[in-house]
C-alpha positions as CSV (number, residue, x, y, z in Angstrom):
1,M,-20.1,-19.2,16.6
2,N,-22.4,-18.0,13.9
3,W,-20.2,-16.7,11.1
4,N,-23.0,-14.9,9.4
5,R,-23.5,-12.6,12.4
6,T,-19.7,-12.3,12.8
7,L,-19.3,-11.1,9.2
8,T,-22.2,-8.8,9.5
9,V,-20.4,-7.0,12.4
10,A,-17.3,-6.8,10.3
11,R,-19.1,-5.6,7.2
12,T,-20.8,-2.9,9.2
13,D,-17.6,-1.6,10.6
14,L,-15.9,-1.7,7.2
15,K,-18.7,0.2,5.5
16,Q,-18.5,2.9,8.2
17,L,-14.7,3.0,7.7
18,I,-15.0,3.4,3.9
19,Q,-17.4,6.3,4.4
20,A,-15.0,8.0,6.9
21,R,-12.9,9.9,4.3
22,D,-11.3,12.0,7.1
23,F,-9.8,8.7,8.3
24,W,-8.8,6.7,5.2
25,G,-7.7,9.8,3.2
26,P,-4.6,10.4,5.4
27,M,-4.0,6.7,5.6
28,V,-3.8,6.4,1.8
29,V,-1.4,9.4,1.7
30,L,0.7,7.7,4.4
31,G,0.9,4.4,2.5
32,A,1.6,6.1,-0.8
33,L,4.4,8.2,0.8
34,F,6.2,5.3,2.4
35,F,5.6,2.6,-0.2
36,V,5.8,4.6,-3.5
37,I,6.9,8.2,-3.3
38,L,9.9,8.1,-1.0
39,P,11.3,4.9,-2.4
40,T,10.9,6.2,-6.0
41,I,12.7,9.4,-5.2
42,L,15.5,7.8,-3.3
43,L,16.2,4.9,-5.6
44,T,15.9,7.1,-8.7
45,M,18.4,9.6,-7.3
46,I,20.8,6.8,-6.6
47,T,20.5,4.8,-9.8
48,Q,20.1,7.8,-12.2
49,I,21.4,11.0,-10.7
50,G,24.0,10.1,-8.0
51,T,27.6,11.1,-8.6
52,V,30.3,8.5,-8.9
53,G,32.1,9.7,-5.8
54,S,29.0,9.6,-3.6
55,L,27.9,6.3,-4.9
56,N,31.4,4.8,-4.3
57,Q,31.3,6.0,-0.7
58,I,27.8,4.6,-0.1
59,S,28.8,1.3,-1.9
60,E,31.9,1.0,0.4
61,T,29.7,1.2,3.5
62,L,28.1,-2.0,2.4
63,E,31.3,-3.7,3.6
64,V,30.1,-3.3,7.2
65,L,27.3,-5.8,6.4
66,P,27.8,-9.4,7.4
67,A,29.7,-11.4,4.8
68,D,26.7,-13.6,3.9
69,V,24.6,-10.5,3.4
70,Q,27.3,-8.9,1.1
71,E,27.1,-12.0,-1.0
72,Q,23.4,-11.4,-1.6
73,V,23.9,-7.9,-2.9
74,Q,23.6,-7.9,-6.6
75,G,24.9,-5.6,-9.2
76,S,28.3,-4.9,-10.9
77,S,28.2,-1.1,-10.6
78,P,28.1,1.1,-7.5
79,E,24.6,2.3,-8.6
80,G,23.3,-1.2,-8.8
81,R,24.8,-2.5,-5.6
82,T,23.7,0.6,-3.6
83,G,20.2,0.5,-5.0
84,Y,19.8,-3.2,-4.3
85,A,21.0,-2.9,-0.7
86,L,18.7,0.0,0.0
87,A,15.7,-1.6,-1.7
88,V,16.1,-4.9,0.0
89,F,17.5,-4.1,3.4
90,L,16.7,-0.4,4.2
91,F,13.0,-0.3,3.7
92,A,12.0,-3.2,6.1
93,P,10.3,-0.8,8.5
94,V,7.9,0.3,5.7
95,A,6.2,-3.1,5.7
96,V,5.9,-3.0,9.5
97,I,5.1,0.6,10.5
98,V,2.3,1.4,8.0
99,P,0.0,-1.6,8.4
100,L,0.5,-1.6,12.2
101,T,-0.3,2.1,12.3
102,I,-3.5,1.8,10.2
103,S,-4.9,-1.3,12.0
104,T,-4.1,0.2,15.4
105,A,-6.0,3.4,14.5
106,V,-9.0,1.3,13.4
107,G,-8.9,-1.0,16.4
108,A,-8.6,1.8,18.9
109,A,-12.0,3.2,18.1
110,T,-13.8,0.1,17.2
111,I,-15.5,-0.7,20.5
112,V,-15.4,2.5,22.5
113,G,-16.5,4.2,19.3
114,E,-19.8,2.3,19.5
115,R,-20.6,3.9,22.9
116,E,-19.6,7.4,21.6
117,K,-21.9,7.0,18.5
118,G,-24.7,5.7,20.6
119,T,-24.8,2.4,18.8
120,G,-23.4,0.4,21.7
121,E,-26.9,-0.4,23.0
122,F,-28.1,-1.7,19.7
123,L,-25.0,-3.9,19.4
124,A,-25.3,-5.1,23.0
125,N,-28.9,-6.2,22.4
126,S,-28.3,-7.7,19.0
127,P,-28.5,-11.5,18.4
128,A,-24.7,-11.7,18.1
129,D,-22.9,-13.0,21.2
130,V,-19.8,-11.3,22.6
131,K,-17.5,-13.7,20.8
132,E,-19.0,-13.0,17.5
133,I,-18.8,-9.3,18.1
134,Y,-15.2,-9.5,19.1
135,V,-14.2,-11.6,16.1
136,G,-16.2,-9.3,13.8
137,K,-14.4,-6.2,15.2
138,L,-11.1,-8.0,14.9
139,I,-11.6,-8.8,11.3
140,A,-12.7,-5.2,10.5
141,S,-9.5,-4.0,12.2
142,L,-7.1,-6.6,10.6
143,L,-8.3,-6.3,7.0
144,P,-7.2,-2.6,6.5
145,G,-3.7,-3.5,7.7
146,Y,-3.4,-6.7,5.7
147,M,-4.8,-5.0,2.6
148,T,-2.4,-2.1,3.0
149,T,0.5,-4.6,3.2
150,A,-0.6,-6.5,0.1
151,I,-1.3,-3.4,-2.0
152,G,1.7,-1.4,-0.7
153,F,4.0,-4.4,-1.1
154,G,2.9,-4.9,-4.7
155,M,3.4,-1.2,-5.6
156,Y,6.8,-1.2,-3.8
157,S,7.9,-4.2,-5.8
158,V,7.0,-2.5,-9.1
159,V,9.0,0.6,-8.0
160,V,12.0,-1.4,-7.0
161,N,12.1,-3.5,-10.2
162,L,11.6,-0.5,-12.4
163,T,14.3,1.6,-10.8
164,V,16.9,-0.9,-9.6
165,G,16.1,-3.9,-11.8
166,P,17.9,-2.5,-14.9
167,E,21.1,-2.0,-12.8
168,V,21.2,-5.6,-11.6
169,G,20.2,-7.5,-14.7
170,G,16.4,-7.6,-14.5
171,W,13.5,-7.9,-12.1
172,F,14.5,-9.5,-8.8
173,F,12.1,-8.3,-6.2
174,P,10.5,-9.6,-4.0
175,T,13.4,-11.7,-2.6
176,A,12.8,-14.9,-0.6
177,Q,13.6,-13.0,2.6
178,W,10.9,-10.5,1.9
179,W,8.3,-13.2,1.3
180,V,9.2,-14.7,4.7
181,M,8.9,-11.3,6.4
182,I,5.5,-10.4,4.7
183,L,3.9,-13.8,5.1
184,W,5.4,-15.1,8.3
185,V,6.8,-12.4,10.5
186,L,4.4,-9.4,10.1
187,P,1.0,-11.1,10.4
188,P,1.4,-12.4,14.0
189,F,2.7,-9.1,15.3
190,L,-0.2,-7.4,13.7
191,A,-2.6,-9.8,15.4
192,I,-0.9,-9.4,18.8
193,C,-1.1,-5.6,18.5
194,L,-4.8,-5.7,17.6
195,S,-5.7,-8.1,20.3
196,L,-4.3,-5.7,22.9
197,V,-5.7,-2.6,21.3
198,L,-9.2,-4.1,21.2
199,R,-9.0,-4.9,24.9
200,L,-8.2,-1.2,25.5
201,S,-11.0,-0.1,23.3
202,A,-13.4,-2.1,25.4
203,K,-12.2,-0.7,28.7
204,V,-11.5,3.0,28.2
205,Q,-14.1,5.7,28.2
206,S,-13.2,7.7,25.0
207,T,-11.6,7.2,21.6
208,A,-8.9,9.7,22.4
209,A,-7.9,7.7,25.5
210,A,-7.9,4.5,23.4
211,Q,-5.7,6.1,20.8
212,Q,-3.2,7.4,23.3
213,A,-3.0,4.0,25.1
214,S,-2.8,2.1,21.8
215,G,0.2,4.2,20.8
216,L,2.1,3.1,23.9
217,I,1.3,-0.6,23.0
218,S,2.0,-0.4,19.3
219,L,5.4,1.3,19.6
220,P,7.3,-1.5,21.3
221,L,5.6,-4.0,19.1
222,I,6.6,-2.1,16.0
223,M,10.2,-2.0,17.3
224,L,10.1,-5.8,18.0
225,A,8.5,-6.5,14.6
226,Y,11.1,-4.3,12.9
227,G,13.9,-6.2,14.7
228,Q,12.5,-9.5,13.5
229,A,12.0,-8.2,10.0
230,T,15.6,-6.9,9.8
231,G,16.8,-10.2,11.0
232,V,15.0,-12.0,8.3
233,L,16.3,-9.6,5.6
234,L,19.8,-9.8,6.8
235,G,19.7,-13.6,6.6
236,A,19.7,-14.6,10.3
237,G,19.1,-18.2,9.3
238,W,16.4,-20.2,11.1
239,V,16.1,-17.9,14.1
240,P,13.5,-15.5,12.6
241,L,11.4,-18.5,11.5
242,V,11.4,-19.9,15.1
243,L,10.6,-16.5,16.6
244,G,7.9,-16.0,14.0
245,A,6.4,-19.3,15.1
246,V,6.6,-18.2,18.8
247,A,4.8,-14.9,17.7
248,W,2.1,-16.9,16.1
249,G,1.5,-18.9,19.3
250,V,1.4,-15.7,21.4
251,A,-1.0,-14.1,18.9
252,L,-3.4,-17.0,19.0
253,L,-3.3,-17.1,22.8
254,S,-3.8,-13.3,23.0
255,L,-6.7,-13.3,20.6
256,Q,-8.4,-16.1,22.6
257,R,-8.0,-14.3,25.9
258,G,-9.1,-11.0,24.3
259,V,-12.7,-12.3,23.9
260,R,-13.2,-11.8,27.6
261,S,-12.6,-8.0,27.2
262,V,-15.9,-7.6,25.2
263,T,-19.0,-7.7,27.4
264,R,-22.5,-6.4,26.9
265,S,-22.1,-4.1,29.9
266,R,-19.0,-2.5,28.3
267,L,-20.8,-2.0,25.1
268,L,-23.6,-0.2,27.0
269,G,-21.0,1.9,28.9
270,V,-22.1,0.7,32.3
271,A,-19.5,1.7,34.9
272,G,-19.5,-1.8,36.4
273,G,-18.4,-3.3,33.1
274,I,-15.4,-1.0,32.8
């Protein structure tokens, strides 16, 4: 495989994505809302504005958590303990939903969009073979999701440490469990989702159909990834590590098989290739 041709395909898609303000504009708003705005409002209300009675009630609900999880909760005051628990354990879906949503939206249109724009014929007759086209499209779809995770995770860490840190004795986030979730659990689920979405994008006839079908695929994967992320954050021992390894294996197999979905006839929109 020629990596120069592969990266050319990826760069072309990424340049088009950057120029599509109607796409990345709402995505930026979505990321800012879930990673920064909502956590800032919620955690500030709890640590600075919440009443003693309400905070005591929320703090008491922490007793329903497993004993080993309760031991992880830091803070000597109701404000600190509540803020810590919400920051570490409640916002797990943020790191799962946002990148999966963004990468799925990009991947859904990446191949069928070539036919709709009339560039499928040019790509089909280019020197790049189908494997190089597939990998290039995959890179262009994965990067926005991974970049969103990295940037959003960094911004969320700053928000948590600024709002909750003073209540628990200093900067504490990210915790070890969050590193496991971000670096080990989330990436394979993102790759699995993209491998399936790219297959759909190659087979359907329109971007709208690809987006509808990709939603049906991404939803159960989001729920599964969220379950694994929650297990990691709640300290489920070695089980999430093993399941993460299984997810990596499934991801690699799915990506390898996904190459077959991209053919020159499908890029041309020939009925026989669909």
